[in-house]
A tleap script that builds the chain and sets N, CA, C and O, in Angstrom:
source leaprc.protein.ff14SB
mol = sequence {
  NMET ILE ARG ILE LEU ILE GLY VAL VAL ILE
  ILE LEU SER GLY LEU SER SER SER ILE ALA
  ASP VAL LEU GLU ARG GLN VAL ALA ARG HIE
  ILE ARG SER GLU GLY PHE TRP CYS ASP VAL
  ILE SER ASP ILE ARG PRO ALA LEU HIE LEU
  LYS LYS ASN ASN GLU ASN PRO VAL LYS VAL
  THR CYS ASP ASP GLY SER ARG PHE ALA GLN
  TYR LEU LEU ILE PHE ASP GLN ASN ASN LYS
  LEU ILE SER ILE GLN LYS LEU CGLN
}
set mol.1.N position { -18.615 115.344 15.282 }
set mol.1.CA position { -18.104 114.162 15.950 }
set mol.1.C position { -16.650 114.415 16.320 }
set mol.1.O position { -15.900 115.016 15.550 }
set mol.2.N position { -16.265 113.962 17.478 }
set mol.2.CA position { -14.887 114.197 17.923 }
set mol.2.C position { -13.875 113.351 17.133 }
set mol.2.O position { -14.210 112.318 16.554 }
set mol.3.N position { -12.720 113.799 17.136 }
set mol.3.CA position { -11.623 113.059 16.473 }
set mol.3.C position { -11.045 112.047 17.430 }
set mol.3.O position { -9.951 112.239 17.960 }
set mol.4.N position { -11.779 110.960 17.656 }
set mol.4.CA position { -11.412 109.988 18.676 }
set mol.4.C position { -10.153 109.231 18.316 }
set mol.4.O position { -9.380 108.876 19.205 }
set mol.5.N position { -9.922 108.974 17.039 }
set mol.5.CA position { -8.727 108.222 16.665 }
set mol.5.C position { -7.468 108.976 17.095 }
set mol.5.O position { -6.502 108.369 17.558 }
set mol.6.N position { -7.484 110.318 16.936 }
set mol.6.CA position { -6.372 111.131 17.408 }
set mol.6.C position { -6.243 110.996 18.917 }
set mol.6.O position { -5.142 110.942 19.466 }
set mol.7.N position { -7.406 110.944 19.577 }
set mol.7.CA position { -7.413 110.798 21.030 }
set mol.7.C position { -6.828 109.488 21.459 }
set mol.7.O position { -6.162 109.419 22.492 }
set mol.8.N position { -7.059 108.420 20.679 }
set mol.8.CA position { -6.483 107.130 21.022 }
set mol.8.C position { -4.975 107.200 20.989 }
set mol.8.O position { -4.308 106.635 21.856 }
set mol.9.N position { -4.429 107.880 20.008 }
set mol.9.CA position { -2.986 108.043 19.942 }
set mol.9.C position { -2.452 108.814 21.139 }
set mol.9.O position { -1.401 108.464 21.676 }
set mol.10.N position { -3.154 109.851 21.564 }
set mol.10.CA position { -2.749 110.616 22.746 }
set mol.10.C position { -2.798 109.741 23.995 }
set mol.10.O position { -1.877 109.764 24.812 }
set mol.11.N position { -3.884 108.964 24.141 }
set mol.11.CA position { -4.006 108.143 25.316 }
set mol.11.C position { -2.879 107.091 25.353 }
set mol.11.O position { -2.248 106.867 26.387 }
set mol.12.N position { -2.651 106.456 24.195 }
set mol.12.CA position { -1.634 105.386 24.139 }
set mol.12.C position { -0.237 105.941 24.362 }
set mol.12.O position { 0.613 105.263 24.940 }
set mol.13.N position { 0.010 107.155 23.915 }
set mol.13.CA position { 1.361 107.697 24.105 }
set mol.13.C position { 1.527 108.297 25.479 }
set mol.13.O position { 2.641 108.664 25.853 }
set mol.14.N position { 0.458 108.409 26.246 }
set mol.14.CA position { 0.548 108.865 27.658 }
set mol.14.C position { 0.936 110.282 27.828 }
set mol.14.O position { 1.656 110.595 28.776 }
set mol.15.N position { 0.505 111.181 26.961 }
set mol.15.CA position { 0.896 112.594 27.064 }
set mol.15.C position { 0.349 113.231 28.310 }
set mol.15.O position { 1.115 113.418 29.256 }
set mol.16.N position { -0.907 113.578 28.386 }
set mol.16.CA position { -1.450 114.274 29.512 }
set mol.16.C position { -2.627 113.511 30.056 }
set mol.16.O position { -3.557 113.195 29.314 }
set mol.17.N position { -2.609 113.205 31.347 }
set mol.17.CA position { -3.695 112.418 31.889 }
set mol.17.C position { -5.021 113.183 31.881 }
set mol.17.O position { -6.079 112.564 31.770 }
set mol.18.N position { -4.986 114.512 31.996 }
set mol.18.CA position { -6.247 115.263 31.950 }
set mol.18.C position { -6.834 115.215 30.547 }
set mol.18.O position { -8.052 115.105 30.407 }
set mol.19.N position { -6.011 115.294 29.504 }
set mol.19.CA position { -6.527 115.157 28.128 }
set mol.19.C position { -7.085 113.772 27.929 }
set mol.19.O position { -8.165 113.617 27.359 }
set mol.20.N position { -6.366 112.748 28.390 }
set mol.20.CA position { -6.848 111.370 28.253 }
set mol.20.C position { -8.168 111.204 29.002 }
set mol.20.O position { -9.071 110.548 28.484 }
set mol.21.N position { -8.314 111.763 30.184 }
set mol.21.CA position { -9.559 111.663 30.959 }
set mol.21.C position { -10.745 112.282 30.176 }
set mol.21.O position { -11.834 111.710 30.132 }
set mol.22.N position { -10.518 113.426 29.579 }
set mol.22.CA position { -11.557 114.127 28.828 }
set mol.22.C position { -11.977 113.247 27.657 }
set mol.22.O position { -13.171 113.050 27.432 }
set mol.23.N position { -11.016 112.720 26.913 }
set mol.23.CA position { -11.303 111.898 25.725 }
set mol.23.C position { -12.001 110.598 26.116 }
set mol.23.O position { -12.900 110.136 25.414 }
set mol.24.N position { -11.587 110.013 27.238 }
set mol.24.CA position { -12.255 108.788 27.687 }
set mol.24.C position { -13.715 109.096 28.056 }
set mol.24.O position { -14.598 108.298 27.740 }
set mol.25.N position { -13.984 110.204 28.701 }
set mol.25.CA position { -15.347 110.573 29.025 }
set mol.25.C position { -16.206 110.790 27.746 }
set mol.25.O position { -17.380 110.420 27.699 }
set mol.26.N position { -15.588 111.391 26.732 }
set mol.26.CA position { -16.306 111.609 25.482 }
set mol.26.C position { -16.605 110.320 24.791 }
set mol.26.O position { -17.700 110.159 24.253 }
set mol.27.N position { -15.681 109.389 24.778 }
set mol.27.CA position { -15.895 108.076 24.144 }
set mol.27.C position { -17.009 107.360 24.899 }
set mol.27.O position { -17.915 106.819 24.265 }
set mol.28.N position { -16.974 107.337 26.231 }
set mol.28.CA position { -17.984 106.683 27.044 }
set mol.28.C position { -19.374 107.317 26.773 }
set mol.28.O position { -20.380 106.613 26.686 }
set mol.29.N position { -19.400 108.618 26.646 }
set mol.29.CA position { -20.651 109.321 26.387 }
set mol.29.C position { -21.274 108.863 25.001 }
set mol.29.O position { -22.481 108.654 24.879 }
set mol.30.N position { -20.381 108.728 23.988 }
set mol.30.CA position { -20.875 108.256 22.702 }
set mol.30.C position { -21.437 106.828 22.799 }
set mol.30.O position { -22.468 106.510 22.206 }
set mol.31.N position { -20.745 105.994 23.547 }
set mol.31.CA position { -21.227 104.592 23.733 }
set mol.31.C position { -22.571 104.584 24.438 }
set mol.31.O position { -23.484 103.868 24.026 }
set mol.32.N position { -22.698 105.355 25.476 }
set mol.32.CA position { -24.004 105.457 26.221 }
set mol.32.C position { -25.092 106.025 25.378 }
set mol.32.O position { -26.245 105.611 25.497 }
set mol.33.N position { -24.760 106.977 24.513 }
set mol.33.CA position { -25.780 107.596 23.655 }
set mol.33.C position { -26.376 106.610 22.644 }
set mol.33.O position { -27.449 106.844 22.088 }
set mol.34.N position { -25.660 105.506 22.419 }
set mol.34.CA position { -26.164 104.437 21.522 }
set mol.34.C position { -26.917 103.408 22.330 }
set mol.34.O position { -27.329 102.391 21.771 }
set mol.35.N position { -27.119 103.620 23.621 }
set mol.35.CA position { -27.919 102.684 24.414 }
set mol.35.C position { -27.072 101.625 25.137 }
set mol.35.O position { -27.636 100.754 25.800 }
set mol.36.N position { -25.768 101.672 25.032 }
set mol.36.CA position { -24.920 100.685 25.700 }
set mol.36.C position { -24.438 101.208 27.069 }
set mol.36.O position { -24.554 102.397 27.364 }
set mol.37.N position { -23.910 100.319 27.879 }
set mol.37.CA position { -23.345 100.681 29.183 }
set mol.37.C position { -21.878 100.932 29.029 }
set mol.37.O position { -21.168 100.163 28.383 }
set mol.38.N position { -21.419 102.014 29.624 }
set mol.38.CA position { -19.969 102.305 29.765 }
set mol.38.C position { -19.751 103.476 30.727 }
set mol.38.O position { -19.889 104.641 30.356 }
set mol.39.N position { -19.408 103.137 31.960 }
set mol.39.CA position { -19.165 104.167 32.933 }
set mol.39.C position { -17.659 104.469 33.086 }
set mol.39.O position { -17.259 105.625 33.222 }
set mol.40.N position { -16.834 103.399 33.061 }
set mol.40.CA position { -15.385 103.551 33.224 }
set mol.40.C position { -14.673 102.821 32.142 }
set mol.40.O position { -14.832 101.611 31.987 }
set mol.41.N position { -13.877 103.548 31.378 }
set mol.41.CA position { -13.074 102.934 30.286 }
set mol.41.C position { -11.761 102.482 30.897 }
set mol.41.O position { -11.007 103.283 31.449 }
set mol.42.N position { -11.496 101.173 30.789 }
set mol.42.CA position { -10.232 100.661 31.332 }
set mol.42.C position { -9.164 100.443 30.264 }
set mol.42.O position { -7.980 100.314 30.576 }
set mol.43.N position { -9.599 100.403 28.977 }
set mol.43.CA position { -8.632 100.227 27.901 }
set mol.43.C position { -9.247 100.695 26.570 }
set mol.43.O position { -10.430 100.494 26.293 }
set mol.44.N position { -8.423 101.297 25.803 }
set mol.44.CA position { -8.857 101.796 24.470 }
set mol.44.C position { -7.637 101.678 23.548 }
set mol.44.O position { -6.560 102.185 23.861 }
set mol.45.N position { -7.820 101.006 22.413 }
set mol.45.CA position { -6.738 100.811 21.483 }
set mol.45.C position { -7.202 100.521 20.076 }
set mol.45.O position { -8.292 99.982 19.880 }
set mol.46.N position { -6.385 100.874 19.085 }
set mol.46.CA position { -6.797 100.539 17.704 }
set mol.46.C position { -6.854 99.019 17.520 }
set mol.46.O position { -6.020 98.299 18.071 }
set mol.47.N position { -7.821 98.531 16.758 }
set mol.47.CA position { -7.985 97.117 16.468 }
set mol.47.C position { -7.468 96.886 15.036 }
set mol.47.O position { -8.243 96.651 14.109 }
set mol.48.N position { -6.195 96.956 14.893 }
set mol.48.CA position { -5.547 96.917 13.548 }
set mol.48.C position { -5.880 95.652 12.785 }
set mol.48.O position { -5.962 95.686 11.557 }
set mol.49.N position { -6.079 94.515 13.484 }
set mol.49.CA position { -6.383 93.283 12.807 }
set mol.49.C position { -7.767 93.259 12.153 }
set mol.49.O position { -8.069 92.367 11.359 }
set mol.50.N position { -8.588 94.225 12.484 }
set mol.50.CA position { -9.940 94.361 11.917 }
set mol.50.C position { -10.043 95.461 10.883 }
set mol.50.O position { -11.120 95.704 10.337 }
set mol.51.N position { -8.959 96.116 10.614 }
set mol.51.CA position { -8.942 97.289 9.666 }
set mol.51.C position { -9.242 96.791 8.249 }
set mol.51.O position { -8.694 95.795 7.777 }
set mol.52.N position { -10.145 97.537 7.594 }
set mol.52.CA position { -10.382 97.266 6.174 }
set mol.52.C position { -10.732 98.525 5.425 }
set mol.52.O position { -11.435 99.399 5.932 }
set mol.53.N position { -10.247 98.603 4.249 }
set mol.53.CA position { -10.407 99.778 3.345 }
set mol.53.C position { -10.192 101.090 4.103 }
set mol.53.O position { -9.118 101.305 4.666 }
set mol.54.N position { -11.179 101.952 4.125 }
set mol.54.CA position { -11.024 103.262 4.773 }
set mol.54.C position { -11.614 103.347 6.174 }
set mol.54.O position { -11.934 104.428 6.668 }
set mol.55.N position { -11.751 102.177 6.803 }
set mol.55.CA position { -12.319 102.174 8.150 }
set mol.55.C position { -11.225 101.976 9.188 }
set mol.55.O position { -10.276 101.218 8.985 }
set mol.56.N position { -11.384 102.684 10.313 }
set mol.56.CA position { -10.402 102.585 11.404 }
set mol.56.C position { -11.128 102.067 12.644 }
set mol.56.O position { -11.841 102.826 13.301 }
set mol.57.N position { -10.952 100.759 12.980 }
set mol.57.CA position { -11.612 100.183 14.157 }
set mol.57.C position { -10.842 100.463 15.419 }
set mol.57.O position { -9.611 100.437 15.426 }
set mol.58.N position { -11.560 100.731 16.483 }
set mol.58.CA position { -10.992 100.967 17.789 }
set mol.58.C position { -11.759 100.085 18.808 }
set mol.58.O position { -12.988 100.106 18.856 }
set mol.59.N position { -11.024 99.335 19.594 }
set mol.59.CA position { -11.601 98.465 20.652 }
set mol.59.C position { -11.584 99.193 21.958 }
set mol.59.O position { -10.544 99.690 22.388 }
set mol.60.N position { -12.750 99.263 22.609 }
set mol.60.CA position { -12.880 99.975 23.874 }
set mol.60.C position { -13.378 98.950 24.932 }
set mol.60.O position { -14.329 98.203 24.706 }
set mol.61.N position { -12.697 98.957 26.073 }
set mol.61.CA position { -13.092 98.060 27.180 }
set mol.61.C position { -13.577 98.969 28.325 }
set mol.61.O position { -12.890 99.885 28.777 }
set mol.62.N position { -14.800 98.653 28.758 }
set mol.62.CA position { -15.387 99.353 29.900 }
set mol.62.C position { -15.456 98.375 31.078 }
set mol.62.O position { -16.016 97.286 30.958 }
set mol.63.N position { -14.884 98.774 32.210 }
set mol.63.CA position { -14.824 97.887 33.354 }
set mol.63.C position { -14.760 98.725 34.638 }
set mol.63.O position { -13.797 99.455 34.871 }
set mol.64.N position { -15.821 98.601 35.473 }
set mol.64.CA position { -15.820 99.350 36.700 }
set mol.64.C position { -15.583 98.455 37.919 }
set mol.64.O position { -15.764 98.893 39.055 }
set mol.65.N position { -15.184 97.218 37.688 }
set mol.65.CA position { -14.958 96.281 38.784 }
set mol.65.C position { -16.092 95.330 39.012 }
set mol.65.O position { -15.885 94.222 39.507 }
set mol.66.N position { -17.292 95.741 38.660 }
set mol.66.CA position { -18.455 94.855 38.817 }
set mol.66.C position { -19.131 94.520 37.463 }
set mol.66.O position { -19.794 93.493 37.315 }
set mol.67.N position { -18.936 95.420 36.499 }
set mol.67.CA position { -19.470 95.183 35.153 }
set mol.67.C position { -18.339 95.279 34.165 }
set mol.67.O position { -17.368 96.011 34.359 }
set mol.68.N position { -18.495 94.491 33.058 }
set mol.68.CA position { -17.455 94.449 32.004 }
set mol.68.C position { -18.135 94.435 30.661 }
set mol.68.O position { -19.099 93.693 30.471 }
set mol.69.N position { -17.666 95.231 29.721 }
set mol.69.CA position { -18.202 95.227 28.373 }
set mol.69.C position { -17.102 95.692 27.411 }
set mol.69.O position { -16.246 96.502 27.766 }
set mol.70.N position { -17.150 95.154 26.180 }
set mol.70.CA position { -16.198 95.578 25.167 }
set mol.70.C position { -16.986 96.010 23.944 }
set mol.70.O position { -18.015 95.418 23.616 }
set mol.71.N position { -16.495 97.056 23.265 }
set mol.71.CA position { -17.166 97.584 22.102 }
set mol.71.C position { -16.138 97.803 20.992 }
set mol.71.O position { -14.956 98.041 21.243 }
set mol.72.N position { -16.634 97.714 19.753 }
set mol.72.CA position { -15.805 98.004 18.611 }
set mol.72.C position { -16.403 99.265 17.991 }
set mol.72.O position { -17.551 99.273 17.547 }
set mol.73.N position { -15.611 100.316 17.971 }
set mol.73.CA position { -16.050 101.583 17.344 }
set mol.73.C position { -15.346 101.660 16.014 }
set mol.73.O position { -14.133 101.478 15.912 }
set mol.74.N position { -16.164 101.943 14.963 }
set mol.74.CA position { -15.663 102.066 13.600 }
set mol.74.C position { -15.711 103.526 13.153 }
set mol.74.O position { -16.752 104.178 13.226 }
set mol.75.N position { -14.565 104.023 12.692 }
set mol.75.CA position { -14.472 105.373 12.231 }
set mol.75.C position { -14.116 105.372 10.742 }
set mol.75.O position { -13.441 104.457 10.272 }
set mol.76.N position { -14.566 106.395 9.990 }
set mol.76.CA position { -14.202 106.493 8.594 }
set mol.76.C position { -12.844 107.127 8.474 }
set mol.76.O position { -12.193 107.393 9.484 }
set mol.77.N position { -12.392 107.381 7.237 }
set mol.77.CA position { -11.068 107.926 7.009 }
set mol.77.C position { -10.902 109.329 7.551 }
set mol.77.O position { -9.774 109.784 7.741 }
set mol.78.N position { -12.035 110.050 7.813 }
set mol.78.CA position { -11.985 111.379 8.386 }
set mol.78.C position { -12.208 111.341 9.891 }
set mol.78.O position { -12.468 112.371 10.513 }
set mol.79.N position { -12.106 110.145 10.478 }
set mol.79.CA position { -12.280 109.952 11.916 }
set mol.79.C position { -13.694 110.299 12.407 }
set mol.79.O position { -13.874 110.724 13.548 }
set mol.80.N position { -14.657 110.119 11.567 }
set mol.80.CA position { -16.077 110.318 11.965 }
set mol.80.C position { -16.609 108.945 12.375 }
set mol.80.O position { -16.409 107.948 11.682 }
set mol.81.N position { -17.295 108.923 13.525 }
set mol.81.CA position { -17.818 107.643 14.040 }
set mol.81.C position { -18.920 107.136 13.112 }
set mol.81.O position { -19.891 107.831 12.812 }
set mol.82.N position { -18.721 105.869 12.663 }
set mol.82.CA position { -19.685 105.207 11.766 }
set mol.82.C position { -20.621 104.315 12.572 }
set mol.82.O position { -21.840 104.372 12.415 }
set mol.83.N position { -20.042 103.497 13.429 }
set mol.83.CA position { -20.866 102.566 14.203 }
set mol.83.C position { -20.191 102.144 15.496 }
set mol.83.O position { -18.981 102.287 15.676 }
set mol.84.N position { -21.022 101.617 16.391 }
set mol.84.CA position { -20.571 101.019 17.678 }
set mol.84.C position { -21.189 99.643 17.756 }
set mol.84.O position { -22.407 99.497 17.660 }
set mol.85.N position { -20.371 98.649 17.927 }
set mol.85.CA position { -20.858 97.276 18.062 }
set mol.85.C position { -20.408 96.722 19.381 }
set mol.85.O position { -19.249 96.895 19.756 }
set mol.86.N position { -21.298 96.054 20.106 }
set mol.86.CA position { -20.930 95.368 21.356 }
set mol.86.C position { -20.256 94.065 21.018 }
set mol.86.O position { -20.761 93.312 20.186 }
set mol.87.N position { -19.149 93.779 21.628 }
set mol.87.CA position { -18.436 92.532 21.448 }
set mol.87.C position { -18.832 91.525 22.532 }
set mol.87.O position { -19.191 91.918 23.642 }
set mol.88.N position { -18.768 90.249 22.217 }
set mol.88.CA position { -19.052 89.115 23.108 }
set mol.88.C position { -20.510 88.905 23.335 }
set mol.88.O position { -20.896 87.989 24.062 }
savepdb mol mol.pdb
quit
């Protein structure tokens, strides 16, 4: 499993747009592999208010202009994806 939490930091710090694009595509692919829709990620950020114990939650917004969905991705302390939950 990819180290998405590290990727979130890279995306938020705005280092390289090509790295951010690759990480966004990987996150979208993981969401789609769980049967959810996500073609274009418009926002990705840590959900610190939902953090508990050794879990690292990340909120992902997918929006292509005609469809909108938000997901909560939960990672363990080793940044391994535990679950994906659709919000709303």
